C-alpha positions, 0 to 999 in steps of 0.5 A: 674491706667489707665482705661481699656476702653482707652487701644487699640491694634495696628490697632483697632483705626482709625488714624484721620491723617492717610495716609503717603506721602514721596518725594525725589528730586535731584536738580542736576538731579542725579538719585535715585533708587526706593529702596530708596523711598520704604524704606522711605514710609515703615517707616510710615507703620502704617499710612496706612491700606493696601487699597492703595499705589503708587509711581511716578518717574520722569526721568525713561524713558530716552529712550523715552523722547519725548513720552507720557508714558501711563500706563493703567489698563484694566478689561479684554481683550475686554476693552484692544482691544477697548482702543488700537483701540482708541489709534491707531486712534489718536496716533503713538504707538512707543512701547507697553508692559505689565508693568513688575511686580512680584508675591507678596502675599499681592497684589491680584486681579490685573487688566491687566496693560499695558504701551504705549509710544505714540505721537499724529498723526500729521493729527489728531493733525492738525484737532483738532486745539489743542496743543499737550498737550490739544489733549493728555489730551482730549484723556486721559479723553475720555478713562477714561470716555467713554471706559468702563474697561480702565483707564489711570492712568499715562500719562506724558513724561519721568515719570510714576505712579505705584499704587495698592491696598496694603501697599506701600512697597508691591506695590513697590515690585510688580512693581519692582521699584528697576529697575527704577532710577529717579531724583524725587520720590513721594510716598503714603500710603493710609488710605481711609476714604470716598471712597473704596480702589481700584486700580484706587483710589490709589495715585498718581493721574496723568494727563500729568505728573502732579502727586499728593499725598495727606494726608487729607480730603477737605471739599470744594470738591463739590464746587471745583468739580462743578467749575472745571467740567465747563472746561472739566474735569470729576470727576468720581472717587469721590475722593478729590485727583482727584479734586486737580489734576484737579485744579492744572492742570487747574491753572498751565497748562491752566491759566499758573500760576506759582507754587507759584501762584497756592499755593496762590490760593488753600491755600490762606492766610486769608483776614486779613493776606492779608490786612497787606501785602505790597501793591504789594503783597496785590494787587496780592493776592487779584486778585488771591483770587477774580479770582479763589475764587471757587478753594480755597481748605479748610479742612486738607491737605498736598500734594506733587505735582510732575511736570516736573523738579520740586516738590511742597510741600504744607499744608493747611493754618491752617496746620492741617496735618503734613509735614517736609522737609529736605535738604542735601547741599553737594548732592543737595538732598531734602526730604519731608515726613509726619514724620521726621523718613521717611527722617532720614531712608534714609539720617541720616545726613541731614543738615536741617529739618524743618516744613513749615508753613500752606499755605507756599509752598516749591518748588524745581526745577532742577538746570539749568545745571542738565541733566536728 
């Protein structure tokens, strides 16, 4: 007879591998409605606890393809006024409005949520002697660290992040995601273990269109944070996902590494594995490990990285978190999720489903002839 002390009702036990991630990517550029990603992440409802959910969609603003779409949380009207004054001094504001939402019983205490389509003012950009991307990035970091009560939680071109405190399916309904179509979607259901659930701390984390959803807990946080902050990044939220976002931005956008090389830094093979590789590959991986030693991420994680024109899925090198990939050949669709059920619920007839090895990146990009 089973002992009563090991019988638990649903919800009474902490799920050590909690958090759910899901992604949909169309290599042909075909747009997928937001209902599909909601359906996928909702299937893994029990992996989260209602303290955070969110989505990122790429290709959702074709009417403003060259403008940065700033999604901003405000505590109050005063913080909104201060932020808008800063934006007007540094950017040409093409359009601004509240982000459309609907009342959802499970979503409460929402901040003011506004959206701005902006381009850097030419004179300000020339005076800064920075690239457009670096200028915009520094402005986003300034708002998030210096303007109390304002937080830019999405800042890419032709993409947007939508997140809140709540289960992801409720967050999707709140933001009316059925009104958006994207060639790439990522989603997250949160089960926070070390930090409180609040709107800014929900996933995805974004910086200039690079977005991260993350299941796991990295033990190298302090070492990673101290190193990345030497390059102007500010880790104010004290979450491992924030530092992962900055690490990938630094490697991909500042150091111009490919996504394959980025994966070889943050989930680097063990030295014993590198030693057995062919010479050219061994030399390259040795260089990356030595040059970016402080950016090796240790601990259990699975992440989805969204970027313009592509998506990367990556596990830690020991594969301590689950992640599966599915492909449908005749539609050029790729599906990635913590559990296979989240793929099957939206595409029951996938051609292949597999589980990538630890440290083995799965990188998908738009076909050369794709139009988004």
